[in-house]
N, C-alpha and C positions, 0 to 999 in steps of 0.2 A: 505493499500499501504507497500511497507515496505522505508525503507528510513537510503540510504545511505552515513551515515557523516565523511568528510573525511578532514583534515589540504588543506590549500590554499598548502602547498609545495607538496603533499601528489599528489592532482589534477592537478599538473604541471607537477610531475614525473610521475603518468598514463600519460596527453596529450603525454609525449615524446617517451614513452616504443613502442619498437619493438616488443609487445606483442600482435597478433592479438586481437580483440573483435568479437565478434561475429554481430555485426549491427555499420551504425554510430555515432556515442555520442557523446556532447559535455557536459561542461556543464557551465551554469551561478549563478554569483551572486548577492542574493538578500537578502536585509537584515531579520529576519525570523520575525514573524507581531505576533502583542501576544493573535492576536485573530484577527479573516476573517473581512471581508472587504467588501466594492463594489468598491472601487476604483479602479478605469481605468486611471489609469498615467504611460506617456507612457516608461516604461524601463520598468515592468509585464504590459503591451502589446506586444512587439516587443520578453518577454522574449516567453507568453503563444502563438506567434503564430510561434517561432521556434518550439516550441513543439510540435503543433499542427498537424508542419507538419513533426514534425516527426513520426507524427500516437497516439499522446497522447489522449486517453480521457476525458471528460470534468471534469471528478473528478479527475484526475489527476492534473492537472493543475489547480483546483480549491486547492487542498491540496499544492503545488507545492508552491503558488502564495498569498498564503492566501486571495486566493474571500471566499462567502461564493458561494453554492451550488447556481444554475439559480438565479447568478444575471447581470445585463448591460455588465460587462467590457465578460462573458464567452459567454450571446448572440450575441457582434458585431464580436469577435475572429469567432461564428457561422458562421455566414453571410460571411466573408471574405471569 
């Protein structure tokens, strides 16, 4: 998956922009993980649920949130 890296000011400018985007989007900030883990902390679970609601696949969610593939948090999201 491609990764877009913006500064906070760039991201805020994009959100305030009148330029139409092809789909609904938003950004959420989480600390970058050194390596993937299996922790289902509340912040990442909330972000994962928002990503799932926007149609993201499990592999995209895992990569963005620093989770291992087929981990407990992803199984929890699949059940919700």
